[in-house]
Backbone as a chain_set.jsonl record, in Angstrom:
{"seq": "MFSLQTIFGKGDKFYGLLEASAAAARESARALGELLATPPAQRSQEKFKLARQREKDLAAEISQELVNTFVTALEREDIEELSSALYKIPKVVEKFAERYELASERVGDADFVPRAAMLERACAVLEEMVGTLRKGMSLEGTKALNDKLQAIESEADRLILEMYRDTYTNETDPMRYLILKDLYEILEKAIDRCRDAGNVVYHIVLKNS", "coords": {"N": [[21.594, -17.105, -2.037], [19.826, -14.336, -3.778], [16.661, -14.588, -4.602], [14.57, -13.793, -7.588], [11.944, -13.303, -7.016], [12.365, -12.165, -4.395], [13.672, -10.061, -4.825], [12.257, -8.35, -5.975], [9.922, -8.153, -3.942], [11.515, -6.321, -2.316], [11.245, -4.191, -3.719], [8.767, -3.699, -3.967], [8.435, -2.671, -1.546], [8.284, 0.271, -1.462], [5.808, 0.984, -2.075], [4.466, 0.408, 0.511], [5.524, 2.222, 2.178], [4.899, 5.052, 0.934], [2.495, 4.848, 0.796], [2.195, 5.372, 3.693], [3.455, 7.796, 4.199], [1.751, 9.465, 2.973], [-0.573, 8.952, 4.932], [0.201, 9.646, 6.864], [0.577, 12.735, 6.378], [-2.14, 12.963, 5.552], [-3.049, 12.348, 8.702], [-1.994, 14.511, 10.081], [-3.56, 16.755, 8.87], [-5.855, 16.002, 9.875], [-5.381, 16.527, 12.882], [-5.383, 19.178, 13.194], [-8.113, 20.186, 12.402], [-8.859, 18.978, 15.058], [-7.254, 20.564, 16.389], [-8.962, 22.825, 16.126], [-10.722, 22.844, 17.357], [-10.275, 22.601, 19.62], [-10.144, 23.937, 23.233], [-8.49, 26.925, 24.072], [-6.975, 26.238, 26.689], [-6.213, 23.542, 26.35], [-4.756, 22.935, 24.555], [-2.293, 21.499, 22.295], [0.278, 20.846, 20.457], [1.561, 18.54, 19.961], [0.558, 16.481, 18.327], [1.488, 17.084, 15.79], [3.966, 17.548, 15.649], [4.544, 14.495, 16.019], [3.26, 13.718, 13.736], [5.117, 14.969, 11.448], [7.38, 14.114, 12.298], [7.038, 11.822, 12.029], [6.569, 11.856, 9.012], [9.2, 12.27, 8.136], [10.898, 10.786, 9.065], [9.849, 8.693, 7.288], [10.801, 9.597, 4.964], [13.278, 9.673, 5.122], [13.787, 6.66, 4.978], [12.615, 5.979, 2.801], [14.628, 7.151, 0.764], [16.841, 5.826, 1.945], [16.408, 3.112, 1.124], [16.086, 3.224, -1.436], [18.903, 3.348, -1.882], [19.929, 1.175, -1.352], [18.257, -0.671, -2.724], [17.981, -2.919, -5.965], [15.88, -3.131, -7.755], [13.046, -1.382, -7.881], [9.792, -0.679, -7.526], [8.315, 1.513, -8.842], [9.686, 4.225, -11.18], [12.858, 5.432, -9.744], [13.346, 8.425, -9.458], [10.325, 8.827, -9.752], [9.905, 7.849, -7.807], [11.554, 9.531, -5.291], [10.105, 12.171, -6.234], [8.008, 12.11, -5.579], [7.534, 11.421, -2.768], [9.107, 13.611, -1.493], [7.07, 15.665, -2.031], [4.917, 14.292, -0.334], [5.977, 14.654, 1.972], [6.217, 17.596, 2.508], [3.826, 18.406, 3.017], [2.977, 17.949, 6.126], [4.542, 19.61, 6.975], [3.991, 22.314, 6.165], [1.42, 22.112, 7.31], [2.071, 22.059, 10.281], [3.54, 24.193, 10.63], [1.367, 26.4, 10.712], [-0.246, 25.674, 12.969], [1.813, 26.085, 14.581], [1.829, 29.002, 14.168], [-0.99, 29.644, 14.593], [-1.612, 29.177, 17.247], [-0.102, 30.637, 18.524], [-1.09, 33.166, 17.75], [-3.661, 33.242, 18.011], [-5.213, 34.754, 20.288], [-5.052, 37.539, 18.936], [-6.46, 37.118, 16.728], [-8.829, 36.364, 17.003], [-12.553, 35.611, 16.574], [-12.237, 34.806, 14.363], [-12.838, 32.128, 11.724], [-11.133, 29.108, 10.995], [-11.884, 26.993, 10.235], [-13.414, 25.783, 8.158], [-12.032, 25.986, 5.673], [-9.912, 23.949, 6.93], [-11.084, 21.798, 7.43], [-11.456, 21.351, 4.166], [-8.656, 20.851, 3.544], [-8.658, 18.474, 5.215], [-9.999, 16.87, 3.595], [-8.972, 17.047, 1.085], [-6.363, 15.867, 1.588], [-7.499, 13.503, 2.217], [-8.435, 12.383, -0.18], [-5.903, 12.501, -1.65], [-4.54, 10.315, -0.142], [-6.099, 8.41, -0.987], [-5.476, 8.024, -3.551], [-2.748, 7.746, -3.646], [-2.805, 5.033, -2.41], [-3.599, 3.934, -4.714], [-1.441, 3.205, -6.42], [-0.422, 0.697, -5.862], [-2.383, -1.062, -6.848], [-2.378, -0.596, -9.829], [-4.178, 1.455, -10.689], [-6.767, 2.807, -13.147], [-6.317, 5.039, -15.766], [-8.207, 6.743, -16.185], [-9.541, 6.499, -13.661], [-7.53, 7.428, -11.548], [-7.085, 10.284, -12.886], [-9.778, 11.429, -12.009], [-9.926, 11.4, -9.486], [-7.691, 13.042, -9.58], [-8.821, 15.176, -10.547], [-10.912, 15.918, -8.227], [-9.15, 17.078, -6.649], [-8.083, 19.322, -7.647], [-10.136, 20.428, -7.976], [-10.747, 21.371, -5.355], [-8.441, 22.83, -4.291], [-9.288, 24.952, -6.213], [-11.647, 25.775, -4.826], [-10.298, 26.699, -2.72], [-8.985, 28.232, -3.625], [-10.831, 30.549, -4.09], [-11.882, 30.922, -1.701], [-9.834, 32.099, -0.287], [-10.018, 34.512, -1.4], [-12.116, 35.631, -1.209], [-11.757, 36.151, 1.673], [-9.887, 37.903, 1.417], [-11.532, 40.27, 0.37], [-13.324, 40.437, 2.391], [-11.516, 41.655, 4.405], [-10.493, 43.8, 3.453], [-12.621, 45.133, 3.032], [-13.61, 45.885, 5.873], [-12.053, 45.427, 8.403], [-9.798, 47.007, 10.289], [-7.739, 46.683, 11.929], [-4.573, 46.997, 11.113], [-2.536, 45.267, 12.51], [-3.89, 42.562, 13.053], [-5.456, 42.065, 10.26], [-2.944, 41.497, 8.869], [-1.903, 39.053, 10.377], [-4.213, 37.161, 9.536], [-4.33, 37.392, 7.169], [-1.589, 35.715, 6.723], [-2.149, 33.31, 8.223], [-3.901, 32.274, 6.538], [-3.157, 32.209, 4.39], [-1.373, 30.432, 4.476], [-2.633, 27.997, 5.11], [-3.883, 27.663, 2.385], [-1.784, 27.133, 1.229], [-1.04, 24.378, 1.781], [-2.947, 22.989, 0.921], [-2.445, 23.197, -1.814], [-0.282, 22.055, -1.757], [-0.749, 19.542, -1.486], [-2.431, 19.474, -3.804], [0.046, 19.109, -5.62], [1.263, 17.213, -5.232], [-0.734, 15.139, -5.916], [-0.615, 15.868, -8.337], [2.137, 14.292, -9.129], [1.183, 11.727, -8.517], [-0.795, 11.384, -10.636], [0.596, 11.632, -13.119], [2.628, 9.964, -12.568], [1.354, 7.317, -12.679], [0.107, 7.983, -15.65], [2.541, 7.694, -17.137], [3.222, 5.603, -17.137], [0.898, 4.284, -18.237]], "CA": [[21.421, -16.079, -3.14], [18.373, -13.782, -3.775], [15.652, -14.765, -5.875], [13.482, -12.636, -7.816], [10.752, -13.139, -5.893], [12.49, -11.53, -2.751], [14.236, -8.544, -5.335], [10.476, -7.71, -6.496], [9.083, -8.021, -3.59], [11.938, -5.538, -1.538], [11.04, -2.882, -4.493], [7.66, -3.868, -3.455], [8.34, -2.278, -0.341], [8.032, 1.405, -1.58], [4.011, 1.526, -1.94], [4.117, 0.397, 1.797], [6.218, 3.785, 2.461], [4.539, 6.062, 0.271], [1.159, 4.839, 1.692], [2.089, 5.663, 5.022], [3.692, 9.27, 4.405], [0.198, 10.048, 2.554], [-1.098, 8.837, 5.595], [0.911, 10.928, 7.721], [-0.32, 14.176, 5.802], [-3.88, 13.018, 6.212], [-3.423, 12.305, 10.32], [-1.552, 16.128, 10.29], [-4.639, 17.538, 8.444], [-6.835, 15.779, 11.444], [-5.097, 17.176, 14.386], [-5.759, 20.568, 12.685], [-9.245, 19.776, 12.614], [-9.266, 18.55, 16.309], [-7.027, 21.871, 17.353], [-9.207, 24.42, 16.085], [-12.411, 22.948, 18.001], [-9.937, 22.505, 21.377], [-10.388, 25.135, 23.992], [-6.936, 27.286, 23.937], [-6.124, 25.834, 27.553], [-6.384, 22.223, 26.36], [-4.168, 22.868, 22.462], [-1.314, 21.046, 22.138], [1.284, 20.59, 19.416], [2.053, 16.983, 19.919], [0.193, 15.307, 17.384], [2.129, 17.681, 14.791], [5.339, 17.137, 15.932], [4.613, 13.558, 15.58], [2.865, 13.394, 12.104], [6.119, 15.659, 10.845], [8.628, 13.531, 12.46], [7.034, 10.196, 11.507], [6.866, 12.025, 7.606], [10.483, 13.005, 8.025], [11.562, 9.157, 9.202], [9.653, 7.205, 5.977], [11.181, 9.998, 3.803], [14.193, 9.229, 5.428], [13.813, 5.212, 4.656], [12.483, 5.695, 1.275], [15.814, 7.806, 0.641], [17.938, 4.689, 2.029], [15.537, 2.222, 0.611], [16.352, 3.303, -2.948], [20.397, 2.913, -2.149], [19.653, -0.136, -1.246], [17.222, -1.847, -3.639], [18.488, -2.834, -7.232], [15.206, -3.368, -8.747], [11.862, -0.377, -7.754], [8.133, -0.787, -8.222], [8.152, 2.745, -9.414], [11.051, 4.788, -11.091], [12.969, 5.862, -8.693], [13.088, 9.857, -9.817], [8.929, 9.16, -9.393], [9.45, 7.907, -5.811], [11.707, 10.532, -5.134], [9.632, 13.316, -6.389], [6.262, 11.661, -4.819], [8.203, 11.215, -1.435], [9.13, 15.174, -1.407], [5.888, 16.186, -2.145], [4.418, 14.082, 0.771], [6.766, 15.477, 2.746], [6.056, 18.929, 2.448], [2.443, 19.029, 3.789], [2.685, 18.306, 7.335], [5.692, 20.388, 7.633], [3.145, 23.428, 6.337], [0.455, 22.396, 8.713], [2.566, 22.184, 11.61], [3.644, 26.03, 10.692], [-0.005, 27.039, 10.569], [-0.646, 25.307, 13.477], [1.948, 26.927, 15.561], [1.467, 30.028, 14.565], [-2.168, 29.96, 15.021], [-1.267, 29.026, 18.746], [1.179, 32.414, 19.068], [-1.711, 34.119, 17.622], [-5.036, 32.948, 18.556], [-5.927, 35.898, 21.188], [-5.618, 38.791, 17.607], [-7.342, 36.281, 15.778], [-10.5, 36.627, 17.62], [-13.69, 34.815, 15.986], [-11.97, 34.282, 12.904], [-13.086, 30.92, 11.371], [-10.577, 28.593, 9.756], [-12.387, 25.373, 10.47], [-13.789, 25.349, 6.899], [-10.595, 25.55, 5.235], [-9.072, 22.742, 7.634], [-11.932, 20.498, 6.65], [-10.93, 20.908, 2.802], [-7.538, 20.087, 3.23], [-8.741, 17.209, 5.252], [-10.575, 16.326, 2.13], [-7.626, 17.316, 0.153], [-5.681, 14.579, 2.009], [-8.161, 12.427, 1.898], [-8.237, 12.036, -1.928], [-4.546, 11.782, -1.786], [-3.979, 9.413, 0.162], [-6.7, 7.534, -2.162], [-4.765, 8.031, -5.153], [-1.274, 6.998, -3.124], [-2.958, 3.91, -2.631], [-4.411, 3.086, -6.187], [-0.338, 3.109, -7.386], [-0.08, -0.65, -5.882], [-3.295, -1.71, -7.634], [-2.474, -0.017, -11.013], [-5.385, 1.909, -11.241], [-6.674, 2.961, -14.63], [-5.67, 6.844, -16.019], [-9.259, 7.017, -15.773], [-9.965, 6.946, -12.17], [-6.573, 8.305, -11.253], [-7.653, 11.405, -13.318], [-11.252, 11.586, -11.797], [-9.289, 11.712, -8.549], [-6.963, 14.145, -9.504], [-9.998, 16.261, -10.512], [-11.177, 16.086, -6.869], [-8.192, 17.067, -6.063], [-7.764, 20.637, -8.285], [-11.993, 21.081, -7.315], [-10.949, 21.137, -3.779], [-7.547, 23.608, -4.645], [-9.8, 25.96, -6.455], [-12.768, 26.294, -4.09], [-9.515, 27.12, -1.446], [-8.812, 29.558, -3.872], [-12.138, 31.375, -4.239], [-12.054, 31.693, -0.415], [-9.255, 33.67, 0.029], [-10.579, 35.92, -2.311], [-13.709, 36.464, -0.199], [-11.355, 36.545, 2.835], [-9.198, 39.419, 1.289], [-12.498, 40.856, 0.069], [-14.107, 40.858, 3.18], [-10.655, 42.216, 5.081], [-10.204, 45.212, 2.611], [-13.683, 46.411, 3.607], [-13.883, 45.978, 7.218], [-10.807, 45.299, 9.083], [-9.669, 48.297, 11.086], [-6.643, 46.383, 12.563], [-3.38, 46.404, 10.784], [-1.808, 43.79, 12.689], [-4.936, 41.377, 12.948], [-5.347, 42.184, 9.176], [-1.78, 40.611, 8.665], [-2.089, 37.774, 10.696], [-5.242, 36.58, 9.126], [-3.568, 36.802, 5.776], [-0.832, 35.033, 6.917], [-2.617, 32.115, 8.471], [-4.933, 31.716, 5.681], [-2.324, 31.859, 2.874], [-0.368, 29.045, 5.278], [-3.81, 27.014, 4.907], [-4.17, 27.733, 0.886], [-0.472, 26.458, 0.8], [-0.869, 23.122, 2.791], [-4.152, 22.446, -0.417], [-1.706, 23.43, -2.86], [1.052, 21.037, -1.877], [-1.779, 18.36, -1.834], [-2.67, 19.396, -4.948], [1.315, 19.242, -5.976], [1.345, 15.554, -4.823], [-1.308, 14.419, -6.753], [-0.163, 15.439, -9.921], [2.932, 13.331, -9.112], [0.775, 10.181, -9.037], [-0.933, 11.43, -11.913], [2.053, 11.876, -13.999], [3.247, 8.693, -12.893], [-0.051, 6.983, -13.523], [0.109, 8.616, -17.444], [3.529, 7.441, -17.474], [2.841, 3.972, -16.764], [-0.076, 3.839, -18.589]], "C": [[20.204, -15.722, -3.216], [17.87, -14.307, -4.662], [14.78, -13.497, -6.416], [12.462, -12.451, -7.039], [11.268, -11.963, -4.671], [13.224, -9.961, -3.326], [13.02, -8.068, -5.261], [10.262, -7.349, -5.169], [10.008, -6.719, -2.122], [11.801, -3.942, -2.591], [9.521, -2.73, -4.349], [7.202, -2.799, -2.439], [7.83, -0.376, -0.266], [6.65, 1.68, -1.9], [3.927, 1.767, -0.571], [4.365, 2.064, 2.216], [5.699, 4.741, 2.325], [2.94, 5.88, 0.746], [0.916, 5.516, 2.694], [2.398, 7.446, 5.357], [2.424, 9.223, 3.92], [-0.61, 9.787, 3.73], [-0.819, 9.505, 7.152], [0.184, 12.546, 7.953], [-1.754, 14.016, 6.406], [-4.199, 12.852, 7.775], [-2.471, 13.811, 10.645], [-2.94, 17.234, 10.012], [-5.932, 17.2, 9.304], [-6.465, 16.476, 12.489], [-5.445, 18.326, 13.778], [-6.676, 20.582, 12.932], [-9.654, 20.163, 14.271], [-8.411, 20.16, 17.245], [-7.738, 22.82, 17.489], [-10.505, 24.3, 16.7], [-11.577, 22.29, 19.478], [-9.913, 23.856, 21.81], [-8.849, 25.821, 24.089], [-6.343, 26.484, 25.032], [-5.602, 24.457, 27.293], [-5.464, 21.727, 25.062], [-3.033, 22.192, 22.717], [-0.741, 20.862, 20.754], [1.936, 19.198, 19.138], [2.171, 16.222, 19.058], [0.844, 16.07, 15.68], [3.139, 17.489, 14.329], [5.427, 15.559, 15.284], [4.249, 12.798, 14.121], [4.246, 13.881, 11.137], [7.312, 14.921, 11.263], [8.26, 11.888, 11.645], [7.263, 10.645, 9.67], [8.318, 11.89, 7.31], [11.425, 11.109, 8.072], [11.186, 8.886, 8.095], [10.482, 8.261, 4.89], [12.581, 9.672, 3.743], [14.727, 7.709, 4.886], [14.009, 5.295, 3.443], [14.338, 5.802, 0.346], [16.992, 6.338, 0.482], [17.79, 3.264, 1.369], [16.329, 2.063, -0.9], [17.748, 3.357, -3.485], [20.445, 1.712, -2.007], [19.007, -1.419, -2.221], [17.779, -1.867, -5.388], [17.228, -3.063, -7.671], [13.23, -2.482, -7.769], [10.869, -0.646, -7.873], [8.096, 0.207, -9.265], [9.067, 3.235, -10.247], [11.539, 5.294, -9.966], [13.273, 7.681, -8.814], [11.625, 10.131, -9.073], [8.73, 8.923, -8.205], [10.155, 9.137, -5.029], [10.619, 11.783, -4.789], [8.11, 12.901, -5.544], [6.802, 11.93, -2.872], [8.375, 12.82, -0.921], [7.772, 15.664, -1.173], [5.107, 15.854, -1.142], [5.169, 14.589, 2.045], [6.469, 16.867, 3.269], [4.768, 19.447, 3.032], [2.361, 18.943, 5.56], [3.751, 19.306, 7.976], [4.838, 21.871, 7.714], [2.128, 23.54, 7.258], [0.723, 22.588, 9.934], [3.409, 23.709, 11.647], [2.346, 26.606, 10.854], [-0.493, 26.631, 11.873], [0.331, 25.776, 15.15], [2.163, 28.254, 15.643], [0.3, 30.701, 14.775], [-2.44, 30.186, 16.872], [-0.79, 30.192, 19.088], [-0.051, 33.236, 18.929], [-3.167, 34.558, 17.904], [-6.029, 34.147, 19.059], [-5.98, 37.03, 20.214], [-6.308, 38.124, 17.102], [-8.943, 36.346, 15.808], [-11.413, 35.173, 17.247], [-13.182, 34.606, 15.005], [-12.589, 32.368, 12.653], [-12.124, 30.022, 10.432], [-10.932, 26.962, 10.17], [-12.655, 25.172, 8.785], [-12.44, 25.197, 5.482], [-9.589, 24.606, 5.716], [-9.994, 21.921, 7.255], [-11.77, 20.135, 5.383], [-9.501, 20.668, 3.102], [-7.687, 18.978, 4.149], [-9.274, 16.349, 4.109], [-9.554, 16.229, 1.291], [-7.056, 15.934, 0.187], [-6.329, 13.096, 1.898], [-8.103, 11.325, 0.559], [-6.826, 11.696, -2.214], [-4.145, 10.905, -1.682], [-4.855, 8.486, -0.387], [-6.302, 7.133, -3.209], [-3.173, 7.499, -4.913], [-1.954, 5.508, -3.281], [-3.198, 2.732, -3.547], [-2.773, 2.534, -6.754], [-0.32, 1.856, -7.366], [-0.79, -1.283, -6.727], [-3.174, -1.455, -9.119], [-3.827, 0.549, -11.334], [-5.724, 2.449, -12.561], [-6.255, 4.363, -14.568], [-7.094, 7.211, -15.631], [-9.524, 7.603, -14.711], [-8.798, 7.461, -11.772], [-6.913, 9.927, -11.73], [-9.145, 12.119, -12.546], [-10.52, 11.764, -10.134], [-8.663, 13.085, -8.194], [-8.173, 15.378, -9.487], [-10.712, 16.731, -9.291], [-10.243, 16.803, -6.425], [-8.094, 18.946, -6.512], [-9.427, 21.229, -8.073], [-11.448, 21.664, -5.767], [-9.982, 23.036, -3.853], [-8.614, 25.117, -5.026], [-10.904, 26.771, -5.869], [-11.396, 27.32, -2.75], [-9.182, 28.544, -2.194], [-10.001, 30.848, -4.06], [-12.261, 31.795, -2.899], [-11.253, 31.937, 0.146], [-9.734, 34.886, -0.282], [-11.295, 36.563, -1.094], [-12.898, 36.653, 1.025], [-10.672, 38.104, 2.62], [-10.278, 40.724, 0.937], [-12.902, 41.746, 1.552], [-12.902, 41.642, 4.546], [-10.742, 43.527, 4.73], [-11.421, 46.005, 3.005], [-13.938, 46.093, 5.017], [-13.202, 46.01, 8.42], [-9.852, 46.31, 9.303], [-8.116, 48.031, 11.722], [-5.801, 45.599, 11.641], [-2.96, 45.165, 10.78], [-2.928, 42.627, 12.459], [-5.14, 41.021, 11.334], [-4.055, 41.197, 8.608], [-1.489, 39.634, 8.827], [-2.894, 36.895, 10.045], [-4.741, 35.936, 7.798], [-2.422, 35.939, 5.816], [-0.649, 33.773, 7.302], [-3.441, 31.642, 7.259], [-4.23, 31.215, 4.256], [-1.038, 30.273, 3.78], [-1.566, 27.388, 4.68], [-3.958, 26.372, 3.463], [-2.565, 26.825, 0.489], [-0.325, 24.877, 0.757], [-1.596, 22.388, 1.709], [-3.101, 22.365, -1.299], [-0.727, 22.513, -2.945], [0.231, 19.606, -1.87], [-1.812, 18.343, -2.958], [-1.276, 18.96, -5.911], [1.439, 17.652, -6.378], [0.5, 15.085, -5.459], [-1.303, 14.463, -7.974], [1.211, 14.773, -10.072], [2.199, 12.058, -9.408], [-0.26, 10.687, -10.154], [-0.317, 11.416, -13.479], [2.499, 10.279, -14.145], [1.967, 7.41, -13.606], [0.135, 6.75, -15.253], [1.1, 7.803, -17.611], [3.305, 6.237, -17.996], [1.67, 3.037, -17.508], [0.039, 2.814, -20.056]], "O": [[19.338, -16.508, -2.832], [18.546, -14.579, -5.654], [14.43, -12.5, -5.785], [12.201, -11.404, -6.447], [10.547, -11.08, -4.207], [13.342, -8.967, -2.61], [12.762, -7.283, -4.348], [10.379, -6.137, -4.992], [9.346, -6.315, -1.166], [12.199, -2.84, -2.213], [9.032, -1.632, -4.614], [6.119, -2.216, -2.382], [7.222, 0.148, 0.667], [6.398, 2.882, -1.986], [3.51, 2.843, -0.143], [3.491, 2.886, 2.492], [5.734, 5.566, 3.238], [2.281, 6.88, 1.031], [-0.109, 6.171, 2.882], [1.913, 8.158, 6.236], [1.737, 8.744, 4.822], [-1.62, 10.489, 3.675], [-1.508, 9.718, 8.15], [-0.347, 13.184, 8.861], [-2.328, 14.616, 7.315], [-5.322, 13.12, 8.205], [-2.397, 14.015, 11.857], [-3.254, 18.204, 10.703], [-6.883, 17.975, 9.414], [-7.348, 17.107, 13.07], [-6.589, 18.359, 14.232], [-6.739, 21.086, 14.054], [-10.351, 21.082, 14.7], [-8.791, 20.673, 18.297], [-7.645, 23.643, 18.4], [-11.331, 25.212, 16.708], [-12.193, 21.6, 20.29], [-9.719, 24.81, 21.058], [-7.963, 24.973, 24.199], [-5.284, 25.928, 24.741], [-4.605, 24.107, 27.925], [-5.398, 20.578, 24.625], [-2.73, 22.481, 23.874], [-1.587, 20.713, 19.872], [2.693, 18.911, 18.211], [3.111, 15.485, 18.758], [0.597, 15.532, 14.601], [3.462, 17.296, 13.157], [6.139, 15.302, 14.313], [4.706, 11.784, 13.593], [4.459, 13.218, 10.121], [8.319, 15.087, 10.574], [8.967, 11.139, 10.971], [8.0, 9.922, 9.0], [8.643, 11.394, 6.231], [12.23, 10.564, 7.317], [12.18, 8.709, 7.39], [10.844, 7.685, 3.864], [13.147, 9.419, 2.68], [15.867, 7.558, 4.445], [15.027, 4.944, 2.847], [14.959, 4.98, -0.329], [17.652, 5.936, -0.476], [18.7, 2.47, 1.129], [16.954, 1.098, -1.341], [18.079, 3.398, -4.67], [21.217, 1.122, -2.763], [19.251, -2.621, -2.327], [17.943, -0.79, -5.962], [17.603, -3.545, -8.74], [12.453, -3.224, -7.168], [10.911, -1.226, -8.958], [7.884, -0.102, -10.438], [9.86, 2.295, -10.204], [10.73, 5.644, -9.105], [13.442, 8.084, -7.663], [11.417, 11.011, -8.238], [7.844, 9.397, -7.494], [9.484, 9.746, -4.196], [10.322, 12.251, -3.691], [7.362, 13.716, -5.005], [6.233, 12.638, -2.042], [7.73, 13.175, 0.065], [7.444, 16.058, -0.054], [4.417, 16.783, -0.723], [4.558, 14.863, 3.078], [6.518, 17.125, 4.472], [4.595, 20.593, 3.446], [1.744, 19.795, 6.199], [3.8, 19.69, 9.145], [4.813, 22.555, 8.737], [1.841, 24.55, 7.9], [-0.048, 23.144, 10.716], [3.819, 24.198, 12.699], [2.503, 27.732, 11.327], [-1.453, 27.356, 12.131], [-0.1, 25.813, 16.303], [2.549, 28.82, 16.666], [0.23, 31.898, 15.054], [-3.135, 30.983, 17.502], [-1.21, 30.722, 20.117], [-0.253, 34.042, 19.837], [-3.688, 35.669, 17.998], [-7.12, 34.477, 18.593], [-6.96, 37.742, 20.436], [-7.307, 38.807, 16.874], [-9.851, 36.368, 14.978], [-11.093, 34.018, 17.531], [-13.956, 33.872, 14.39], [-12.643, 31.582, 13.599], [-12.25, 30.129, 9.212], [-10.151, 26.024, 10.332], [-11.978, 24.309, 8.226], [-12.236, 24.325, 4.637], [-8.544, 24.413, 5.095], [-9.514, 21.066, 6.511], [-11.847, 18.942, 5.092], [-9.3, 19.693, 2.378], [-6.722, 18.227, 4.007], [-8.881, 15.21, 3.86], [-9.325, 15.138, 0.768], [-7.127, 15.073, -0.69], [-5.853, 11.998, 1.611], [-7.865, 10.129, 0.392], [-6.538, 10.734, -2.925], [-3.468, 10.336, -2.538], [-4.326, 7.377, -0.296], [-6.63, 6.1, -3.794], [-2.504, 6.958, -5.794], [-1.632, 4.837, -4.261], [-3.132, 1.505, -3.473], [-2.764, 1.53, -7.466], [-0.221, 1.333, -8.476], [-0.218, -2.085, -7.466], [-3.937, -2.156, -9.784], [-4.51, 0.065, -12.236], [-4.706, 2.57, -13.243], [-5.88, 4.874, -13.514], [-7.198, 8.022, -14.711], [-9.724, 8.809, -14.563], [-9.17, 8.588, -11.447], [-6.982, 10.761, -10.827], [-9.393, 13.321, -12.646], [-11.024, 12.795, -9.687], [-8.824, 13.877, -7.266], [-8.344, 16.242, -8.627], [-11.121, 17.892, -9.275], [-10.664, 17.388, -5.428], [-8.042, 19.756, -5.587], [-9.709, 22.427, -8.044], [-12.123, 22.552, -5.246], [-10.533, 24.107, -3.598], [-8.682, 26.104, -4.294], [-11.175, 27.942, -6.135], [-11.672, 28.346, -2.128], [-9.115, 29.645, -1.648], [-9.681, 32.034, -4.139], [-12.698, 32.93, -2.709], [-11.505, 32.121, 1.337], [-9.835, 35.945, 0.337], [-11.117, 37.54, -0.366], [-13.421, 37.56, 1.674], [-10.822, 39.109, 3.315], [-9.99, 41.901, 1.154], [-12.865, 42.947, 1.822], [-13.424, 42.13, 5.548], [-11.035, 44.387, 5.56], [-11.398, 47.209, 3.263], [-15.167, 46.119, 5.078], [-13.677, 46.558, 9.415], [-9.021, 46.475, 8.41], [-7.376, 48.979, 11.981], [-5.876, 44.413, 11.319], [-2.892, 44.292, 9.914], [-2.692, 41.789, 11.588], [-5.025, 39.839, 11.011], [-4.314, 40.197, 7.939], [-0.902, 38.973, 7.97], [-2.425, 35.768, 9.887], [-4.685, 34.773, 7.396], [-2.252, 35.323, 4.763], [0.342, 33.081, 7.071], [-3.564, 30.424, 7.138], [-4.516, 30.349, 3.43], [-0.182, 29.496, 3.357], [-1.327, 26.305, 4.147], [-4.098, 25.176, 3.208], [-2.423, 26.028, -0.438], [0.33, 24.246, -0.072], [-1.156, 21.281, 1.399], [-2.815, 21.203, -1.586], [-0.289, 22.137, -4.032], [0.794, 18.61, -2.326], [-1.322, 17.362, -3.517], [-1.556, 18.452, -6.997], [1.638, 17.104, -7.462], [1.025, 14.063, -5.899], [-1.737, 13.603, -8.74], [1.542, 14.65, -11.251], [2.494, 11.367, -10.384], [-0.522, 9.616, -10.7], [-0.803, 11.219, -14.592], [2.669, 9.583, -15.146], [1.882, 6.887, -14.717], [0.256, 5.702, -15.887], [0.76, 6.883, -18.355], [3.218, 5.945, -19.189], [1.473, 1.822, -17.497], [-0.971, 2.282, -20.519]]}, "num_chains": 1, "name": "protein.A"}
């Protein structure tokens, strides 16, 4: 016969799975920074594939645990929503890495490092937010972290407007413009995915406060 402690212990497993998902998202962002700093001949997609596969495996494990577990640490719908939001981050980052490697010769000296650094900061804040679910962080503390994410996302919006302004004014190669636009928008989308996941965490805390 299972004790209540055993049942609730299984429910608590979801905290660890969600924390691992947030860590995988941050690892994909860290790998992007490393890719951009690596000479073309030495670049590899392996870290992105590993982070994406790790996130995929964790999402599948969370889904299976939701089927097998009677008592969950959080509401099932919230677990599913947060798992889905976290899963999307490495997916978008890998998409950027693949396209960047294909087009790196065409984009020349375009500098994606500041935006990649913003993405890693967003993932770091998100990882901290997910980690606070287990600790029962206050609504005020969670809101402060979520505000940091919103600020990073707003800064990313400002930077992409600067990119549009610069390319509209100075870019003479239509193909290069389209490639740059595509890459910048993918990076912005990755930051948006962090914001979306942060909003899920905030609403979970708000609901349970």
